N, C-alpha and C positions, 0 to 999 in steps of 0.2 A: 389863593389863599396856602394852598402847595408854596411856594417859593416866599411866601413873609415867611413860615413858622420854620421850610427848611432852615434857612440865612438863619432864625433866629440859634435853634438848637443848633448846627454850625458856631456863631459868636458862642457863642456860652460852653461848647467842648474846649475851646478852641484856645480863652481868654486867660486858663490858667496858666496853663503851659507856656504862654507866648509875656505872661505878669512876673517870672518868677525867673532868675538862671543861676547858677552860682559857676564860681571856679570847678574844674575837671581835671585831676589827675589824670595824667595818661603813660608815665614810666618811669618806678618799676612796673611789669604787666605781670601777667602768667607763666610761670616757670625760670623770669630771671633770677641770676644767681649772680653776686660781685662780688668781688678778691679784695683780704683784708691791705689796706698797704694801696692795692688802684686803686681808683679811680669811678665812683659809683654815682650815676646821671640818672639825674631827673628830671620828667616833663610834667608841664600838665596848659591843659586849651582853659582860654581869660574870661570869665563872666564876661556875659555879653549883649544884655542886661544896664547894672550900673556901675560907673565908671572909677567911681570910690569906694562901695562896702566892700571887699577885694586889695585893698592897701594896703601895703604894710604886713603885707602876708610872711608868718612863718613856717619852718613846717620843722616835724620834729622827727627822729626813730624812735619806734616806737614799739612792744611785744606785750603778749601776753593776752590772756582771749578777749572773744567781743566786745562782754560787758565788763569787764575790771582789766583793762589795759594799763600799762603800766611806760611810765616816760621816760629814754632812759637818755637823751639827750636834744639838742633843738642846734639845728642843724643850718638854717637855714631864717636870717629875720631881714628884713624891707625888706622881702619881696614884696613883684607886683602880677596879681591874682589876676586884672581888669585885663591886661590881654597873652598872650600863648609866651611860655615861658622855660628858659629851662637852668636849671643849676646842676654846678655840678661840685666831690668833694672830694678830697680820700675818704674810702671807706675805712670807719676801727678794724679798731684789736675787737672783737665781741664773743662773748661766752653767753651759752655756744657758738658755734657756729653751725648756722640749720635754719629751716625757712620756714621762720615764724616773724622775721621781720616786715618792719610796713612800716610806712610814714604819714600822719597827722598834719592836714592843713587849717591854719585855720586866723580869724582875722580883726581889728578890731570893733568892724562898724559887724560886725556878726554874731549868732553865739552859734552857726551853723559847725562843722567839721565833716572835713572829708578824707580821704582816704586809700591809699595806695588799698593794692592784692599785698597779699605777705609775700614777698621773693628772700633770695638763699644769700648772707654774706656767706664766704668759704674761708677757710684759715688761708692763710698764705699759697700755700703748698698746695690747695685746692681742695681738703679734708671737706668732708662735712658731716653731720648726726643728725637722724631723723628728729622731726619731731617731736616730743616727751609726750605728747597729750594727744589720741588721734581725732580725739571728738574733741565739742563745746561741751560744757558746764553744766549739766540739767538741761539738756534740749537731746542731747548726742549726734547734736549737725556736727555729719563728719567733714570737720575745717579744722587740719592740725594746727597747734600750738604750742609754746611754750612761753614759759620768761625768761630773758635776756639781758645782761646786761656788760659796760663797757671792760674791759680787761683793762684800765686802766681808769677805778671811780671816779675821780682827780681832774680827771680830764672832759668832763660830765658838763655841759653846759641846762642850768634850769630852765623850763619852762616859761615862756612871755606870760606875765597876768594874766591877760584877756581869754587864754587855754587851758588855763584852771580845770582841774573837772574830767577830764575827755569824753568819759563816756556817760557823761547825765545829757548829753543830749543825739544820743542813736539808743534804739535800742535791736541794731544788728551790726555795726563793725562792720573794718575789712572784714576779706574773705577771701581762701584762697582757689584762686583759675578765674575769676573776677573780680574787679575795686570795686571795691562797698558800695559806691557809686552807678553800677549797671551801666556798665557802658552801652554809652548809645547803638541801634542797631543803624547799618549800613540801607536798611533796606522796611518799610512799614509792613509790622508784621500782618496785616493779611489787606488784598488789595483786589480779589475779583470776585464782588457781588454773583449769587447764583443765578445760572446762566436765562432761569424759568420765571424766575419776579422781577416787576413792574418795580423801580423807584419808588417810596411812600416815603409818611413821615416817621414811622416803625424803625423803615430803613435805613432814616440814618443814625436813627438813637439807640440803636442796636451796639453790645458787648465790643466789637468788632470796627466796627466806626467810629467807636472811639480811643480804639489803639490804633487806631489806622493815621487820628490825629494827632495823637500823643509820640508815635514815632516819628515822624514825621518832623514837627518840628524839634524831637530829642534832636533826629539826625542834621539837621539842619545846623543845627547850635554848634555843633562840632566842627562842620566845614565850611571851608575860607566861599567867597564871592560869593556871588549870586543863587548862592544854591536853597536858598530858603523858596525862594515865590516859583522854579523849576521843581521842586517836588512838595512843594506845595499841591501847585495845581493839579500835578502827575497821579498823589491817594487820589485824591478829590476829583478828577475824571473816573480813577476806575475804582472809584465807592458806587458813584452812579452812572453806569457805565450802562449800556440796554444793551439787552440780546436784538442781535439783526432779524430773528423772528420774528418778536413781538413789538417792532417799531411802530407799526402803523396805532397800536397798543399803549406809544405812549406820546404818539400826532393826536391820538383822543385827547387824553388825558390832559398835555398842555392845552388841547382848546378848551374846556376843560374848564383849565386851571384864570386862563385866561378871562373867561366869566361870569366866573365868583370875583376875580382879582373888581 
């Protein structure tokens, strides 16, 4: 019975994470700076679930606070967000030159918006100014922000129709220091159970077990190859590993489970 309940619990926990994925912006990252007139570099990890949702993706240069973002210009359209990709373009001249800019990713097949972290666009000479606002309005969250614009507004490219009202699909928006969509962890949040605890159904459904499964799945989605299989097995083994000093208790539990089955 233990085995049946355990499998059902693990399946229920894993299903939400396996059923959904989106494009994941990778670059710019925390602290990145680009110079006006030189190359601005953008990278992303493709949607690992759908081969259609993030097709014809658009990328917009944005600024503003988290709950009131403002479109500056569209820098790319027709990108394929279902596969890993890159996009380079000449960094525009903006005002102010500051760490207040970020990119918004959108596509006609979804209402979800994804963002990079805030990054700096510096002047051609490398000069910058601090963001005008040190905290987010209302919450006082220490995420600096400001409102930017192109030095030559006539060069601005309007946002695509499907990207209208960018703040309507989020309550968080981009951050400073991390990507807006929480960068997948490279290791599970918790992989070692208590040394004196025999695995039970309660053990499987604890928050630590939930974190294990969520982190492993997310990390697997952000890497290539066969890491999904190896990472999942590693986390599952760690979450249900037994202390060597209690091996006889595990044996007894397995025997009882066999009879109960």
